[in-house]
C-alpha positions as CSV (number, residue, x, y, z in Angstrom):
1,M,23.5,29.0,3.8
2,T,22.6,25.9,1.8
3,N,25.5,24.1,3.3
4,T,24.4,25.0,6.8
5,I,20.8,23.7,6.2
6,A,22.2,20.4,4.7
7,N,24.5,20.0,7.7
8,T,21.7,20.6,10.1
9,L,19.5,18.1,8.3
10,R,22.2,15.5,8.4
11,K,22.8,16.1,12.1
12,E,19.0,15.7,12.8
13,E,18.9,12.5,10.7
14,R,21.9,11.0,12.7
15,A,20.2,11.9,16.0
16,Y,16.9,10.3,14.9
17,E,18.5,7.1,13.6
18,N,20.0,6.3,17.0
19,G,22.6,4.0,15.4
20,A,20.2,2.3,13.0
21,E,20.1,3.1,9.3
22,R,16.9,5.0,8.6
23,P,16.7,6.6,5.1
24,L,14.8,9.7,6.1
25,G,15.8,11.6,2.9
26,S,14.5,8.7,0.8
27,Y,11.2,8.6,2.9
28,L,10.9,12.3,2.1
29,R,11.3,11.6,-1.6
30,V,8.6,8.9,-1.4
31,L,6.3,11.3,0.4
32,G,7.1,13.9,-2.4
33,V,6.0,11.4,-5.0
34,Y,2.7,10.7,-3.1
35,G,2.1,14.5,-2.7
36,G,2.9,15.1,-6.3
37,A,0.5,12.4,-7.4
38,V,-2.3,13.9,-5.2
39,A,-1.6,17.4,-6.6
40,G,-1.6,16.0,-10.1
41,L,-4.9,14.3,-9.5
42,L,-6.4,17.5,-8.1
43,A,-5.1,19.5,-11.1
44,L,-6.5,16.9,-13.5
45,G,-9.9,17.1,-11.8
46,R,-9.9,20.9,-12.2
47,L,-8.9,20.6,-15.9
48,T,-11.5,18.0,-16.7
49,G,-14.2,19.4,-14.5
50,A,-14.4,16.1,-12.6
51,R,-15.8,16.6,-9.1
52,P,-15.7,14.4,-6.0
53,P,-19.0,12.8,-4.9
54,K,-21.1,15.1,-2.8
55,R,-21.3,12.4,-0.2
56,I,-19.9,9.0,0.4
57,S,-22.5,6.4,1.4
58,P,-21.7,3.9,4.2
59,M,-21.8,1.1,1.5
60,D,-19.2,3.0,-0.6
61,L,-17.0,3.4,2.5
62,L,-17.3,-0.4,3.3
63,L,-16.5,-1.3,-0.3
64,M,-13.5,1.1,-0.3
65,G,-12.3,-0.4,3.0
66,L,-12.6,-4.0,2.0
67,S,-11.1,-3.5,-1.4
68,T,-8.2,-1.4,0.0
69,H,-7.5,-4.1,2.5
70,R,-7.5,-6.9,-0.2
71,M,-5.5,-4.9,-2.8
72,S,-2.9,-3.8,-0.2
73,R,-2.3,-7.5,0.8
74,T,-2.3,-8.5,-2.9
75,L,0.4,-5.9,-3.7
76,T,2.5,-6.6,-0.6
77,K,2.2,-10.3,0.1
78,D,0.9,-12.2,-2.9
79,P,3.3,-14.6,-4.7
80,V,2.0,-13.5,-8.1
81,T,2.9,-9.9,-7.4
82,S,6.4,-10.8,-6.2
83,P,8.1,-9.7,-9.5
84,L,6.9,-6.2,-8.7
85,R,8.6,-6.3,-5.3
86,A,11.7,-8.3,-6.3
87,P,14.0,-5.3,-7.1
88,F,13.5,-4.1,-3.5
89,T,13.2,-7.3,-1.5
90,R,14.6,-10.8,-0.9
91,Y,12.3,-13.9,-0.5
92,T,12.7,-15.4,3.0
93,G,9.7,-17.8,3.1
94,V,6.0,-18.0,3.6
95,S,4.2,-15.9,6.1
96,G,0.7,-17.3,5.9
97,P,-1.7,-19.0,3.6
98,A,-0.9,-17.8,0.0
99,E,1.4,-15.0,1.4
100,L,5.1,-14.5,1.1
101,K,7.6,-13.2,3.7
102,E,10.2,-10.9,2.1
103,E,13.1,-8.9,3.5
104,V,13.7,-5.4,2.4
105,R,17.1,-4.9,0.8
106,G,19.2,-2.1,-0.4
107,H,19.9,1.4,0.9
108,G,18.4,4.8,0.5
109,I,15.5,5.1,-1.9
110,K,15.6,1.4,-2.8
111,H,15.2,0.5,0.9
112,A,12.4,3.1,1.4
113,I,10.5,1.7,-1.6
114,G,11.1,-1.8,-0.3
115,E,9.5,-0.9,3.0
116,L,6.5,0.6,1.2
117,V,5.9,-2.4,-1.1
118,T,6.2,-5.0,1.7
119,C,3.9,-3.3,4.2
120,P,0.2,-3.6,3.7
121,F,-0.5,-0.9,6.2
122,C,1.9,1.5,4.4
123,I,0.7,0.8,0.9
124,A,-3.0,1.1,2.0
125,Q,-2.8,4.9,1.9
126,W,-1.7,4.8,-1.8
127,V,-4.4,2.2,-2.7
128,A,-7.1,4.2,-0.9
129,T,-6.0,7.4,-2.7
130,A,-6.2,5.6,-6.0
131,Y,-9.6,4.3,-5.2
132,A,-10.8,7.8,-4.2
133,A,-9.4,9.2,-7.5
134,G,-11.3,6.4,-9.3
135,M,-14.5,7.5,-7.6
136,V,-13.9,11.0,-9.1
137,F,-12.9,10.0,-12.6
138,A,-14.5,6.6,-13.2
139,P,-17.0,5.7,-10.4
140,G,-18.7,2.8,-12.1
141,V,-15.4,1.0,-13.0
142,T,-14.0,1.8,-9.6
143,R,-17.0,0.3,-7.8
144,L,-16.8,-2.8,-10.0
145,A,-13.1,-3.2,-9.1
146,G,-14.0,-2.5,-5.5
147,V,-16.7,-5.2,-5.6
148,T,-14.2,-7.6,-7.1
149,M,-11.5,-7.0,-4.5
150,S,-14.1,-7.1,-1.7
151,A,-15.4,-10.4,-2.9
152,V,-11.9,-11.8,-2.9
153,A,-11.4,-10.5,0.7
154,V,-14.6,-12.2,1.8
155,S,-13.6,-15.4,0.0
156,D,-10.2,-15.3,1.7
157,W,-11.8,-15.1,5.1
158,L,-14.1,-17.9,4.3
159,Q,-11.2,-20.0,3.1
160,L,-9.4,-19.4,6.4
161,V,-12.5,-20.3,8.4
162,Y,-13.1,-23.4,6.3
163,G,-9.5,-24.5,6.8
164,K,-9.8,-23.9,10.6
165,L,-13.0,-26.0,10.7
166,M,-11.5,-28.8,8.7
167,T,-8.3,-29.1,10.8
168,P,-10.1,-30.9,13.7
169,A,-11.8,-33.3,11.3
170,E,-8.5,-34.2,9.7
171,E,-6.9,-35.0,13.2
172,E,-9.6,-37.6,14.0
């Protein structure tokens, strides 16, 4: 029976891939790690008596959104965090101001992790989950980290606007 299930899963994977290599089993493992981490956080909350906030204020939501955005880009694009991505990626150039472009390398789980650590949209779920856990276990420190990352995000946007405004002046 186990053989039949494995064969059926392999057949479905091949049908899904449509000729391209898509490491579905590895994606499933990554999802398992995420689910396990969430389950572990829930269990830790129960053991310690930590409770989620009764309500999330609009300001907390804004702070969480801005800091998730900035932290996701820092983890997936920043030159300084490239050593964390290096085992799963290959440097291919610059993709924008202070951001790197990297190509995912490897097969199986290495490829799946490479996709996760190079995609700010993909890693945002993990970052937001960590932020939410921080609001349960250490809300003050989490808000401070959130304010810091949000300030960096606003600063980034101002740097881009400033650069755009200075370009015409430099051309004269």
